C-alpha positions as CSV (number, residue, x, y, z in Angstrom):
1,M,0.2,0.5,0.1
2,L,2.7,2.4,0.8
3,A,5.5,1.0,-1.7
4,D,4.6,3.4,-4.4
5,R,4.6,6.5,-2.1
6,Q,7.3,9.1,-2.2
7,R,6.6,11.3,1.0
8,I,4.9,9.3,3.9
9,L,4.2,11.2,7.3
10,V,3.9,9.1,10.3
11,V,1.9,10.6,13.4
12,G,0.4,9.5,16.7
13,S,1.2,10.2,19.9
14,G,4.2,9.9,21.8
15,G,5.6,6.6,22.8
16,A,3.3,4.7,19.5
17,G,5.7,3.4,17.6
18,K,6.3,6.1,15.1
19,S,9.9,6.5,14.9
20,T,10.4,2.6,15.4
21,F,8.0,2.1,12.4
22,A,9.7,4.9,10.2
23,R,12.9,3.8,10.5
24,A,11.5,0.2,9.7
25,L,10.1,2.1,6.7
26,G,13.0,3.7,5.6
27,Q,14.9,0.6,5.9
28,R,12.7,-1.3,3.6
29,T,11.8,1.5,0.9
30,G,15.3,3.2,0.6
31,L,13.7,6.7,1.8
32,P,15.3,9.0,3.8
33,V,13.9,9.4,7.5
34,V,13.5,12.6,9.1
35,H,12.8,12.7,13.1
36,L,11.2,16.0,13.5
37,D,12.3,15.6,17.5
38,R,16.0,15.6,16.2
39,V,15.3,18.7,14.1
40,F,13.4,20.8,16.5
41,W,15.2,20.1,19.9
42,Q,18.7,22.5,19.6
43,P,21.6,21.8,22.1
44,G,20.7,21.9,25.8
45,W,16.8,20.8,25.1
46,T,16.5,24.5,23.5
47,P,13.4,24.4,21.4
48,M,14.1,26.0,18.0
49,Q,12.2,29.4,17.1
50,D,8.6,29.3,15.7
51,D,10.0,31.3,12.3
52,A,12.7,29.4,11.9
53,W,10.7,26.2,12.6
54,R,8.3,26.8,10.3
55,S,10.8,27.4,7.6
56,T,12.9,24.1,8.1
57,V,10.1,22.5,8.0
58,A,9.1,23.8,4.4
59,D,12.7,22.9,3.3
60,L,12.0,19.1,4.9
61,V,9.1,18.5,2.9
62,A,10.3,20.5,-0.7
63,G,12.5,17.0,-1.1
64,E,11.3,14.6,-3.6
65,A,11.1,11.7,-1.0
66,W,10.6,11.5,2.7
67,I,9.5,9.6,5.6
68,I,8.9,12.3,8.8
69,D,7.7,11.3,11.9
70,G,6.4,13.6,14.4
71,N,3.9,15.6,15.6
72,Y,4.1,19.1,16.0
73,A,0.7,20.3,15.0
74,G,2.0,24.0,14.2
75,T,3.4,22.3,11.3
76,L,1.0,19.6,10.2
77,D,-0.6,21.8,7.8
78,V,2.8,22.3,5.7
79,R,3.7,18.5,6.1
80,V,0.0,17.2,5.0
81,Q,-0.1,19.5,2.1
82,H,3.2,17.8,0.9
83,S,2.7,14.3,1.7
84,D,0.8,11.4,-0.7
85,A,0.3,9.2,2.4
86,V,-0.1,9.6,6.2
87,V,0.1,7.1,8.9
88,F,-1.7,7.6,11.6
89,F,-1.2,5.5,15.0
90,D,-4.1,5.4,17.3
91,V,-3.1,3.6,20.5
92,G,-4.1,3.6,23.7
93,R,-2.7,5.4,26.5
94,L,-1.3,2.0,28.5
95,T,0.8,1.5,24.9
96,C,2.4,4.8,24.7
97,L,3.2,4.6,28.2
98,S,5.1,1.2,27.9
99,G,6.7,2.6,24.8
100,V,8.0,6.1,26.4
101,V,9.4,3.6,29.3
């Protein structure tokens, strides 16, 4: 189902398995994987400024092919607009909590 997709967005609650899934899908498809948490958080756990963050996400989604995992509602509109598939992890709280642990 995702084999012919080139821009895949993976979203869902923290601990749901987004990053694990994105990494495995990237290995199967050869598409580059971007974990938004690794981009957003700067040294010292400092969040990226809003304007810079939106610009950075716009640059990421401009690429020809990608798998992007992460929520960040403030840029969801940009990511959805450029994706050709969205995978939504809808799992229960206990599953998410065990995923975080």
